[in-house]
C-alpha positions in Angstrom: 100.5 101.6 88.3 97.3 102.4 89.7 97.9 105.1 93.0 96.7 104.2 96.3 96.4 106.1 99.1 93.9 109.1 100.8 92.2 111.5 98.9 91.2 112.9 96.1 92.0 110.6 93.1 92.4 113.4 90.4 94.6 115.4 92.7 97.5 117.4 91.1 99.4 117.9 94.8 101.0 114.6 95.2 102.5 113.1 98.2 104.2 110.1 98.7 104.6 108.1 102.0 106.5 104.3 102.7 103.7 103.1 104.9 100.0 103.7 105.7 98.0 104.2 108.8 96.8 101.2 110.6 93.2 101.4 110.5 91.5 99.0 109.0 89.5 101.0 106.6 92.6 101.7 104.5 95.0 98.3 105.1 93.5 96.7 101.5 92.6 99.8 99.7 94.0 99.3 96.3 92.9 103.0 95.4 92.5 106.5 96.6 90.0 106.7 98.8 88.7 110.1 99.7 88.1 110.8 103.5 84.9 112.3 104.6 84.4 115.0 107.5 86.3 114.0 111.1 88.3 110.8 108.9 91.5 112.8 110.0 90.6 112.9 113.7 89.2 109.2 113.8 92.3 108.3 111.8 94.8 110.5 114.8 93.1 108.6 117.6 93.2 105.1 116.3 96.8 105.4 114.8 98.4 107.5 117.2 99.7 110.9 117.6 102.5 110.3 114.4 99.5 110.1 112.1 98.7 113.0 112.8 101.4 115.2 113.1 101.5 114.2 109.1 97.9 115.9 108.9 99.1 118.7 111.1 102.3 119.9 109.0 100.4 118.7 105.4 97.7 120.9 105.8 100.5 124.1 107.5 102.6 123.0 103.6 99.3 123.7 102.0 98.0 126.6 104.2 101.5 128.5 104.0 101.8 127.8 100.7 98.5 129.6 99.7 98.5 128.7 95.7 95.0 128.4 94.7 96.0 127.5 91.5 97.2 124.6 92.8 94.6 124.1 95.9 92.3 126.2 97.5 92.5 127.4 101.0 91.0 130.4 101.2 87.3 128.9 102.3 89.6 128.5 105.0 90.8 130.8 108.2 92.9 128.8 109.6 95.7 125.5 108.7 93.8 123.6 111.2 90.4 124.8 109.3 91.8 123.8 106.3 92.8 120.0 107.7 89.5 119.0 109.5 87.4 120.2 106.6 89.0 120.2 103.3 92.3 118.3 103.8 92.9 114.7 101.4 88.6 114.9 100.7 86.9 114.7 97.4 88.2 117.1 95.0 90.4 118.9 97.4 93.3 118.4 94.9 95.4 117.2 97.6 96.2 113.3 97.9 98.2 111.2 100.6 99.4 108.7 98.1 101.3 104.6 99.6 102.3 104.2 96.7 105.9 104.7 93.8 105.3 108.3 92.1 104.1 108.0 89.0 106.0 110.9 86.8 104.6 111.4 83.5 102.2 114.3 84.3 102.3 117.7 85.0 101.0 116.9 89.2 103.7 118.1 91.6 105.6 115.5 93.9 106.5 115.7 97.5 108.3 112.5 98.6 108.9 112.3 102.4 111.8 111.0 104.1 114.9 110.8 102.6 115.5 107.4 103.5 112.2 106.7 101.3 113.5 109.1 98.8 116.5 106.5 98.6 114.7 103.2 98.0 113.0 104.7 95.2 116.3 105.1 93.2 114.6 108.2 92.1 117.6 110.6 89.7 117.8 113.4 92.0 119.6 116.7 92.8 120.0 117.0 96.0 119.9 121.3 97.6 121.3 119.9 101.1 120.9 118.2 103.5 117.2 118.0 103.6 116.0 118.6 100.5 116.3 117.3 97.0 114.5 118.1 93.7 114.2 116.6 90.3 112.9 119.2 87.8 112.2 117.6 84.9 109.6 115.4 87.0 107.9 118.3 89.6 109.6 116.7 92.1 110.6 117.3 95.5 111.9 115.3 98.1 111.3 116.8 102.0 112.1 116.1 105.7 109.2 113.7 106.9 105.6 115.4 108.1 107.0 115.4 112.0 107.0 119.2 113.6 111.4 118.2 114.3 111.7 117.5 111.2 109.9 119.8 108.8 110.3 122.4 111.3 108.0 126.2 110.4 111.3 127.1 108.4 111.9 123.9 107.0 108.3 124.7 105.6 109.0 127.8 104.3 111.7 126.2 101.9 108.8 123.5 101.3 106.8 126.3 99.5 110.0 128.3 98.1 110.6 125.4 96.3 106.8 124.1 95.6 106.6 127.7 93.9 109.8 126.8 92.0 108.8 124.0 90.9 105.2 125.0 89.8 105.6 128.1 88.3 104.1 130.6 90.8 107.4 132.5 92.3 105.1 135.5 93.4 102.3 134.0 96.5 102.5 135.5 99.5 103.3 133.0 102.2 100.3 132.3 104.4 102.5 132.7 108.5 101.6 129.9 110.4 
């Protein structure tokens, strides 16, 4: 099965979401489409605050992760600048996918939302009510990318789980 979504077609940092933006350019796409400058903002304006939150939280997670080996954030001074200039663009190593995770590689896989994760029928180890892992697959289930569901404190937990899954334990978390 081929991935469908937004971002870098060769991304190693993959986030999976159950829905897709109701945006004409992406409704029928059957591939991973890199975004250009300003397209995140256009999707947010056209599709609502929920999508702005998804993009904001995605950028905050990567900025806090601060792991150049996975995703380079050093060119951006803030998570907002990273979101606007690099997130989900070609060669960003980031993607937001609307398809079921393909777990046959060494990529990092983040599944947004417990309900979506359970619908996928994955074999998971639940760490607590919010987070689960499939260690052999480098897959993490976390709350939906929304400020209330994935607060800054939960972002720190997610960052630690990503580091454990990627074998990168000793990096410094950037402050949000």
